[in-house]
N, C-alpha and C positions, 0 to 999 in steps of 0.2 A: 489766452491772454491778450493777444493783438486785438481783438473782439472787446473785452472789457476796458483796456483801455481806451479804446475811443467810443466808450460809454460814461468814461468817467465822471464829464461833467452832469451827466442827467444822475447817475448815483452819488453824487459827493457834494453835500454842499448845508445849507440850513434846514432843520427839522422845522417843515409847516406845523405840525401837531402841536410843539414846542413853542413855537411863535405865536401861535392863536392861542394855548393855553395861559402863556403871559400876558397877551392883549388883554385878554378876558379879565384879568385880575387889575387890569389900573382903573381907578374910579377916573370917568372919563368926563363928567358933567355937560352932558348933552351932546358931546363928540361922538359923530357917528363914522364910522370905516366902510367905503362901498366897494374898493378892491384892495386887495393884500398882495400883491408877489413877493414872493421869496424865491431868490436864483442863489445862484453858487456863494456867494459871501454878502450879499447885499439883498436888503427889505423894502420896500417901495408900498409906503402907507398912501392911501388918496381917501378923502371923506368929506366931512363937511360938521361946522362948528358955531356957535352961537356968534362968537366974536373972535376977532385976532388973540383976545388976552385966553381966550379956551383954546387956542391952536399953539399958545405960548407955552401955559402950563403943561398941556401935554407933551410938547416937545420935551421938557425939564425931566418930566417922568420916565419918558423912553430915555432918555440918556441913562437912566441907571438900567435900563436892559440891553441896550445897543451902544455901539462905540461908534464915532462921526455922525451924529445924528446932525442933519439940516432940515431946515425946512427951504423948499427949491422951489416951491410956487403959493402962492394963495390970493383969493380975487372973492370978490361978492359975488355973488346969486342972485339970481332977479328975484325968490322969494326972501332975501335980505339978509341969507344966514351966507358963512365966509368958507368956500372951498379950499382944500389944503393938498400938496401932497409932501412927505415927508420920508427921508430915506435915513438909512440905519446900516451900519454896519454888525456882521456878528460880531458877538464878545467871546474872544476864545476862553475857556475854562481850564 
């Protein structure tokens, strides 16, 4: 039991396959995810979009899937697209 308690953080958390399944069902209008990190109760999504309005639209859709969705970073890339980082917390069912 002691050994399992020490590994609890590795065994408990967001189900990555569930997250990827839900994200794949979203209509994203040119938004591409480059990195998705699922932790114990938080998810971090990094990617790029054609415009800031597309990022805001995506954020609104993510609010139906996750709690406390925030756009924590956005900036223009050299290719004229917008890079972003969005964080959210798992919705407890």
